[in-house]
Structures are given as C-alpha cells and as structure tokens.
C-alpha positions as CSV (number, residue, x, y, z in Angstrom):
1,M,-0.3,0.1,0.2
2,A,0.9,3.8,-0.9
3,G,1.1,4.7,3.3
4,R,3.5,1.5,4.1
5,R,6.3,1.9,1.1
6,S,9.6,3.2,1.7
7,L,10.7,6.7,1.0
8,G,14.4,5.9,1.6
9,R,16.7,6.1,4.6
10,R,17.5,9.9,4.5
11,F,13.1,10.6,4.5
12,G,13.7,8.2,7.7
13,W,15.7,10.2,10.0
14,L,13.6,13.4,9.3
15,W,10.8,11.5,9.9
16,G,12.2,9.8,13.5
17,A,13.7,13.7,14.3
18,Y,10.4,15.1,13.8
19,A,8.5,12.4,15.5
20,V,10.8,12.8,18.7
21,S,10.7,16.5,18.5
22,T,6.7,16.4,18.0
23,A,6.4,13.7,21.3
24,G,8.5,16.4,23.0
25,T,6.1,19.5,22.3
26,W,3.1,17.5,23.3
27,L,4.1,16.1,26.8
28,A,5.2,19.7,27.4
29,F,1.9,21.0,26.4
30,D,0.5,24.0,28.5
31,A,3.9,23.7,30.4
32,F,4.1,27.3,30.3
33,A,1.0,27.9,31.9
34,L,1.4,25.4,34.6
35,I,4.5,26.7,35.2
36,A,3.2,30.3,35.7
37,V,0.0,29.2,37.5
38,L,1.8,26.6,39.8
39,A,5.3,28.2,40.5
40,L,4.9,32.1,39.9
41,D,1.0,32.0,41.1
42,A,0.2,33.9,37.9
43,G,-3.7,35.0,37.3
44,P,-5.9,34.3,34.5
45,A,-5.2,37.5,32.8
46,Q,-1.2,36.7,32.8
47,V,-1.8,33.2,31.4
48,S,-4.1,34.6,28.5
49,L,-1.3,37.3,27.9
50,L,1.4,33.9,27.8
51,A,-1.2,32.3,25.4
52,A,-1.3,35.4,23.3
53,V,1.5,37.3,23.5
54,G,4.1,35.0,23.2
55,P,3.2,33.6,19.8
56,A,2.2,36.7,17.9
57,V,5.0,38.7,18.9
58,G,7.4,35.1,17.5
59,A,5.6,35.3,14.6
60,A,6.4,39.3,14.2
61,V,10.2,38.3,15.4
62,S,10.6,35.5,12.4
63,V,9.1,37.4,9.7
64,P,12.9,38.4,8.1
65,L,13.8,34.9,8.6
66,G,11.6,33.6,5.7
67,P,14.2,35.7,3.0
68,W,17.1,34.4,5.3
69,V,16.3,30.9,4.8
70,E,15.7,30.5,1.2
71,I,18.9,31.6,0.0
72,R,20.9,28.7,2.9
73,R,20.9,25.2,2.6
74,K,17.9,24.1,5.0
75,R,19.2,21.5,7.3
76,P,21.8,23.6,8.9
77,V,19.0,25.7,9.5
78,M,16.4,23.1,11.1
79,M,19.5,21.9,13.1
80,A,20.3,25.4,14.7
81,T,16.7,26.4,15.3
82,D,16.5,22.9,17.5
83,L,19.4,23.8,19.0
84,V,18.2,27.3,19.5
85,R,14.6,25.7,21.1
86,C,16.8,23.2,23.6
87,V,18.9,26.2,24.9
88,V,16.3,28.6,25.5
89,L,13.8,25.9,26.7
90,L,17.0,25.1,29.3
91,S,16.9,28.2,30.6
92,V,13.4,27.8,32.4
93,P,14.5,25.1,35.1
94,V,17.9,26.7,35.3
95,A,16.0,29.6,36.7
96,F,13.5,27.7,38.6
97,V,16.4,25.6,40.6
98,L,18.5,28.7,41.0
99,G,15.3,30.6,42.5
100,R,15.0,33.2,39.6
101,L,12.2,32.3,37.4
102,S,9.9,35.0,36.1
103,F,7.3,35.4,34.1
104,G,9.0,37.6,32.1
105,Q,11.2,35.1,31.3
106,L,8.3,32.6,30.9
107,L,6.9,35.1,27.8
108,L,10.8,36.0,26.3
109,V,11.3,31.7,26.1
110,S,7.9,31.7,24.8
111,V,8.4,34.2,22.0
112,A,11.8,32.6,21.1
113,V,10.3,29.2,20.6
114,A,7.6,30.7,18.4
115,A,9.7,32.5,16.4
116,A,12.4,29.0,16.3
117,D,9.4,26.9,15.4
118,I,8.2,29.0,12.7
119,T,11.4,29.1,11.1
120,F,12.5,25.6,11.5
121,N,9.1,24.5,9.8
122,A,9.4,27.0,6.9
123,A,13.0,25.3,6.1
124,A,11.2,21.7,6.9
125,G,9.1,22.4,3.8
126,A,11.3,23.3,1.3
127,F,13.7,20.6,2.4
128,L,11.2,18.3,2.0
129,K,10.2,19.4,-0.9
130,D,13.6,19.1,-2.4
131,L,14.7,15.7,-1.3
132,L,11.3,13.4,-2.1
133,P,9.6,13.2,-5.7
134,R,6.2,15.2,-6.2
135,Q,4.4,11.9,-6.0
136,D,5.3,10.6,-2.3
137,L,5.0,14.2,-0.9
138,L,1.7,13.2,-0.1
139,V,2.4,9.9,2.0
140,A,5.1,11.4,3.5
141,N,2.7,14.6,4.6
142,G,-0.3,11.4,5.9
143,R,2.8,10.1,8.0
144,F,3.9,13.5,9.8
145,E,0.3,14.1,9.9
146,A,-0.4,10.4,11.9
147,T,2.9,11.4,13.9
148,A,1.2,14.6,15.4
149,W,-2.1,13.0,16.4
150,T,-0.2,10.2,18.3
151,A,1.8,12.3,20.2
152,S,-1.1,14.8,21.1
153,M,-3.3,11.7,22.0
154,V,-0.3,10.2,24.4
155,G,1.6,13.3,25.4
156,P,-0.7,15.3,27.4
157,P,-2.0,13.0,29.9
158,L,2.1,11.4,30.3
159,G,3.1,15.5,30.6
160,G,0.2,15.7,32.9
161,A,1.2,12.8,35.2
162,A,5.4,13.7,35.3
163,I,4.5,17.2,36.1
164,G,2.3,15.1,39.1
165,L,5.0,13.4,40.3
166,F,8.3,15.6,39.7
167,G,7.1,19.1,39.7
168,P,6.0,21.8,36.8
169,V,9.5,22.1,34.8
170,T,9.8,18.1,34.5
171,T,8.2,18.6,30.9
172,V,10.3,21.3,29.8
173,V,13.3,19.1,30.2
174,A,12.1,16.8,28.1
175,D,10.8,19.0,25.4
176,A,14.7,20.5,25.9
177,V,16.0,17.0,24.9
178,S,13.4,16.2,22.7
179,Y,15.0,19.4,20.4
180,L,18.5,18.3,21.1
181,L,17.9,14.4,19.9
182,S,15.6,15.8,16.9
183,A,19.0,17.8,16.0
184,L,21.2,14.9,16.0
185,G,18.5,13.1,14.0
186,L,18.8,15.4,11.3
187,R,22.5,15.2,11.7
188,A,22.5,11.6,10.5
189,I,20.8,12.4,7.3
190,G,23.8,13.2,6.0
191,D,25.5,16.4,3.9
192,A,23.4,15.4,0.5
193,E,21.7,19.0,0.0
194,R,21.9,20.9,-2.5
195,H,23.1,24.8,-2.4
196,P,20.4,26.8,-3.0
197,A,20.8,29.4,-5.9
198,R,20.9,32.8,-5.2
199,P,19.4,34.9,-8.2
200,E,19.1,37.8,-5.7
201,P,21.1,39.5,-3.4
202,A,22.5,37.7,0.2
203,A,21.2,41.3,1.6
204,I,18.1,40.9,2.6
205,R,15.8,44.1,1.4
206,A,12.3,45.2,2.9
207,G,10.9,43.4,-0.4
208,H,11.6,40.1,0.2
209,L,9.8,40.0,4.1
210,L,6.8,40.8,1.8
211,D,7.3,38.0,-0.6
212,G,5.6,35.5,1.1
213,W,2.3,37.0,1.3
214,R,2.5,38.3,-2.1
215,H,2.6,34.5,-3.8
216,L,0.1,33.4,-1.6
217,L,-2.6,36.6,-2.3
218,A,-1.5,36.6,-5.7
219,D,-2.3,32.3,-6.8
220,P,-5.8,31.4,-7.0
221,E,-6.0,28.3,-5.4
222,L,-3.6,29.6,-2.4
223,R,-5.7,32.3,-1.6
224,P,-8.8,30.8,-0.7
225,L,-6.9,28.0,1.2
226,F,-5.0,30.5,2.9
227,F,-7.8,32.2,4.3
228,N,-10.2,29.6,4.9
229,T,-7.2,28.0,7.6
230,L,-6.3,31.0,9.0
231,V,-10.4,31.4,9.7
232,V,-11.0,27.7,10.9
233,N,-7.6,27.0,12.4
234,S,-8.0,30.3,14.8
235,L,-11.7,29.4,15.2
236,I,-11.3,26.1,16.3
237,M,-7.9,26.9,19.1
238,A,-10.2,30.7,20.0
239,A,-13.2,28.8,21.2
240,S,-10.8,26.4,23.5
241,P,-10.6,27.9,26.5
242,P,-14.1,29.2,26.9
243,L,-14.5,24.9,26.3
244,L,-12.1,24.2,29.5
245,I,-14.2,26.7,31.8
246,L,-18.0,24.7,29.9
247,M,-16.7,21.7,31.1
248,V,-14.6,21.8,33.7
249,D,-16.0,25.2,36.0
250,D,-19.3,24.7,34.5
251,L,-20.3,21.6,34.2
252,H,-17.9,20.6,36.9
253,F,-15.8,17.4,34.8
254,A,-13.3,16.2,36.4
255,P,-9.5,16.9,34.6
256,W,-8.7,13.5,33.6
257,Q,-12.4,13.5,32.2
258,Y,-11.5,17.3,30.1
259,A,-8.3,15.3,28.8
260,L,-10.1,11.9,28.1
261,A,-12.4,13.6,26.0
262,F,-9.9,15.1,23.8
263,A,-7.4,12.2,24.1
264,V,-9.6,9.6,22.9
265,P,-10.4,11.6,19.4
266,C,-7.5,11.7,18.6
267,T,-7.3,7.8,16.7
268,G,-10.2,10.3,14.4
269,G,-6.4,11.8,13.9
270,L,-4.3,8.0,12.5
271,L,-7.8,7.2,10.9
272,G,-8.0,10.3,8.9
273,S,-4.5,10.9,7.5
274,R,-4.4,7.1,6.3
275,L,-7.4,7.9,4.5
276,A,-6.3,10.9,2.7
277,P,-3.7,9.4,0.0
278,R,-6.5,6.8,-0.5
279,L,-9.5,9.4,-1.1
280,V,-6.7,11.5,-3.2
281,A,-5.9,8.4,-5.5
282,R,-9.7,8.2,-5.9
283,H,-11.6,11.7,-5.8
284,G,-8.9,13.7,-6.8
285,R,-7.1,16.4,-4.6
286,H,-9.3,18.9,-5.4
287,R,-12.5,17.3,-4.4
288,V,-11.1,15.7,-1.2
289,L,-9.8,19.3,0.1
290,R,-13.2,21.0,-0.6
291,T,-15.2,18.1,1.0
292,A,-13.0,17.9,3.8
293,G,-12.8,21.4,4.2
294,A,-16.4,21.8,4.6
295,L,-16.8,18.7,6.5
296,R,-14.1,20.1,9.6
297,A,-16.1,22.8,10.0
298,C,-19.8,21.5,10.7
299,W,-18.4,19.6,13.7
300,P,-17.5,22.6,16.7
301,I,-21.3,23.8,16.9
302,G,-22.0,20.5,18.5
303,L,-20.0,21.6,21.4
304,A,-22.2,24.5,22.1
305,C,-25.0,21.8,23.7
306,T,-22.5,19.9,25.9
307,G,-24.0,19.0,29.2
308,P,-23.5,17.3,32.3
309,G,-22.7,13.4,32.6
310,A,-21.8,10.8,30.6
311,P,-24.1,11.9,28.0
312,G,-21.6,15.6,27.9
313,L,-18.6,13.8,27.6
314,A,-19.9,11.5,24.9
315,L,-21.1,14.7,23.0
316,V,-17.6,16.1,23.3
317,M,-15.8,12.9,22.2
318,A,-18.2,12.0,19.4
319,V,-17.7,15.9,18.1
320,E,-14.2,16.1,18.0
321,F,-13.7,12.7,17.0
322,G,-15.3,13.8,13.2
323,L,-13.6,17.2,13.9
324,I,-10.1,15.3,13.6
325,T,-10.6,12.8,11.8
326,C,-11.7,15.9,8.8
327,C,-8.4,17.6,9.6
328,A,-6.3,14.7,9.2
329,V,-8.1,14.6,6.0
330,Y,-7.6,17.8,5.1
331,N,-4.3,18.9,6.6
332,P,-1.8,16.1,4.7
333,V,-3.0,17.4,1.5
334,L,-3.3,20.7,1.8
335,A,0.2,20.7,3.2
336,T,0.7,18.9,-0.1
337,H,-1.1,21.1,-2.2
338,R,0.8,24.3,-0.9
339,L,4.2,22.7,-1.2
340,D,3.6,21.5,-5.4
341,R,2.1,25.2,-5.8
342,A,4.8,27.3,-4.2
343,P,7.7,27.7,-6.8
344,T,11.2,26.4,-6.1
345,G,12.9,29.3,-4.4
346,R,10.1,30.8,-2.8
347,V,9.1,28.0,-1.2
348,A,10.5,29.2,2.4
349,R,9.0,32.6,2.0
350,V,5.6,30.8,1.3
351,L,5.4,28.5,4.5
352,S,7.0,31.3,6.8
353,A,4.5,33.8,5.5
354,W,1.7,31.3,6.4
355,S,3.2,29.9,9.9
356,A,3.3,33.5,10.9
357,T,0.1,34.9,9.9
358,S,-1.7,31.4,11.5
359,K,0.0,32.2,14.5
360,A,-0.8,36.1,14.9
361,T,-4.2,35.1,13.8
362,T,-4.8,32.6,16.4
363,A,-3.4,34.3,19.0
364,T,-5.2,37.7,18.5
365,M,-9.0,35.2,18.0
366,T,-7.7,33.8,21.5
367,A,-7.7,37.1,23.5
368,L,-10.9,38.2,21.6
369,W,-12.7,35.4,22.1
370,G,-11.3,35.4,26.1
371,V,-13.1,38.8,26.6
372,L,-16.2,37.9,24.9
373,A,-16.8,34.2,27.0
374,A,-16.2,37.2,30.1
375,R,-18.8,39.1,29.2
376,T,-21.4,36.5,27.8
377,G,-20.2,33.6,29.0
378,P,-18.3,30.3,27.5
379,R,-21.3,28.6,26.3
380,T,-22.1,31.7,24.1
381,A,-18.9,32.1,22.9
382,V,-18.3,28.4,22.0
383,A,-21.6,29.0,20.2
384,L,-20.6,31.7,17.8
385,A,-17.2,30.4,17.2
386,G,-19.2,26.9,15.9
387,A,-21.4,29.4,14.3
388,L,-19.3,31.1,12.1
389,L,-16.9,28.1,11.5
390,L,-20.2,27.1,9.4
391,A,-19.9,29.9,6.6
392,T,-16.0,29.2,6.3
393,P,-16.5,26.5,3.2
394,L,-17.8,29.7,1.6
395,L,-13.3,30.4,1.6
396,L,-12.8,27.2,-0.5
397,P,-11.3,27.2,-4.2
398,R,-14.8,26.3,-6.3
399,R,-12.3,25.7,-9.0
400,E,-9.3,23.7,-10.1
401,H,-6.3,25.5,-11.3
402,T,-3.9,22.9,-12.7
403,A,-0.7,24.9,-13.5
404,A,1.3,25.1,-10.8
405,P,3.1,28.6,-10.8
406,G,6.9,28.8,-10.9
407,P,9.5,26.6,-12.4
408,E,9.4,23.3,-10.3
409,R,12.7,21.1,-10.6
410,A,12.5,17.3,-11.9
411,P,11.6,14.7,-9.4
412,V,14.6,12.6,-8.3
413,A,14.1,9.2,-7.6
414,A,13.9,8.4,-3.4
415,E,16.5,6.3,-2.1
416,P,16.3,2.7,-1.9
417,D,17.0,2.2,1.7
418,S,13.9,1.1,3.8
419,D,12.6,4.2,6.7
C-alpha cells in the first residue's frame, strides 16, 4: 500500500527527528501556563497574556527569517533552530532551580520558541520538497500527520502525570531534550543537500519580507485556502479556553475527564491521515480539499450543546472525533498542495508567511474570545465560534487550477533504503 512503502533512509531520519520533537512538544503541552500558575502564582490575565503574546510576537520576529532561510541550505537551519529551542527551554528549569524564574522570562522564551518553530517549519517544508519526488509528498505528509495526532493523544496525559510526580518544569526539560535528539537525527541524514541558487543578493531587502504573502495572495488556489485555514484554525483554537471553562467550571467535569474527552478522539487523526492518500487517488486532490474542508467546519457547533455527566462527555468525544478525522484528511492534502504550488526558490518564504500569519491570527482570536467569554459566558462563546465556522466553506476554492506557478525541478528518485 502507498502508506507503507519506503521513502528512503534520509526521509526515515527526517521522520524520526520530527517524531521525537513532536512527542516532546505534546508532552510539554500547556507547560508554561502550568508553570505560571503553580510556580509563579499567575492569574487568568497573565496566563492569557502568555498564551497570546508569545506566539504573536514570535510570529512578528520570524518575518525577516523567511527570506534569510530561502538562500541557505535548509538542514543546517533546521538543526540550528532545534538547538536554539533546546537552549532557551533549558533556561527555564535552570532559573527555577536557582529561584530566579520570572513571568517575563517565560514570555521571552515563548517568543523565542514561536519564532524558531516558524523558521524550522519553513526550512523543513523546503527541504522535504527537495528530498522527495512530487508523487511521494502526500504519503510523507500523511505520516507526519499521523505522528502528530499520536503524540497529541499520548503526550498530554503523560506530561500531566510527570508534572504531578516530578514537578512543574519536568516536561520542559523533556521538550528541550527532544529538540537536541531531533538535531542529532537531522545530522544523521547526511550532507547531500544542494546549495540553493542565489538569484538575488544575500542581503535581505524590505521587499523580500513580503514575497511570501505576495505569492499567497496572487495564487488563485492558495489564496482562498490561506484565508479559509486562517479563519478555521483560529476559531477552533479560540473556542478551546471557553470550552475548558464550560466543562471544568460550569459542568464540573474532572480534569482527567476533560483530558480524556480530547485524547480518545485523536484516534480519528490516525484514521484520517491513512485515508488521505487513498481518497486523493480515487477522487482527486481538489475534491478532497473541498469536501474535507467543508466537513471539518460542521462539527464544532455541536460543542455548544455539551451537558453534564456521561452524555455530555460522549457528545464532546463524538464531535471531536468527527472534527479531528476531517482535519487529518484535510491537513496533509493541504500541505502537499501548498508545496506543489510554491515555486522552487520561494517555498521557505511562502511557508514562513503562512505560519506567521496563522500564529498571529490565532493569538488575536484567542484573546478576543477570552473577552467574549467573560462578557457573555463560555457556552455563548463556543456557540458563536461554531456558527461562524459554518460559513467558512464559502472561502474554499470553487474550481481547480491545474498549472502550478513557477518553475519546478525534475523529481528525483527516492533512496531505496528502508525507513
């Protein structure tokens, strides 16, 4: 089957590096918020500030890095950002042990990690496009998607248990170590990467900073997908804090029940990521994007009907399972389509612009929905997010544009080694 065939030894190391860093990230899920509450006695306003400001400022800091990444070899950039994340994260437990940890340090670390995340993802997308032939990109992105959902299912419960047993900074240490292991895995890929052509000066000009957005807004297929993804992702994430308050405070679900309600449905992520290549092979990429993109917007409105007890828990699980399954079909197909339509020499800028805008939009919407929930109640905030999501399929592209803009390189054969 397509989902099981080898993509080569080098992809195997890339996949392994992604798996270990993703596992560390989900193990440390909400670690900064927990540290702020447990170690620094932070209140709700500070926790919300930490959740919003770090990613938003990190996205702004990452803007000039897209053009910088474009004219450099991608694997060294990926290794460097892994090491940066390792070092800045380790500063948190060191300061904690010395009794010098502050809320300001958590904010600065959050900004640095967010900027490094965006830079790494931009370099990784360009590296993957150069590593594999075009026909293997969907299989590769499906494997990344399945890995992410597996980590999201297992990581937070294990991280919560680790914090309970060993203290609030335990998972931050684990996350830092995961980035070190990721850098070692990337090093094992070997130095066979081509040096990028430099048709433009190495110095970054002001106009270069906007190249990624120019391409996204000019492309007739990426433009609607870009806006659709921004709105859908930000509304889903913005409704998460009000839903937590609704379930834990208003409906009195235990924390373990809340965690279970989102861990079990992640099995839908494994299902969707395995289905994506088969659905594309049968129905075509454009139809799968439109159908899965529309279906993923239909589920969240059901969360507004969450009630107490076992029926309410079952409802949340069913809604989340449907949402996650549709997202797991949509995400790898979108990632592949985005790589396919980004011209060689512009991939890092396109991915950096996309990721930076997404983080900034999600941070802004999360802050706004926090205010909305405080004024109207968490159930109303969840319902409004769900209602707005029902209109987002209108942003999806209505017809297929087959020609990908810009020159593309000839596909290279995948290495025969097993991964």
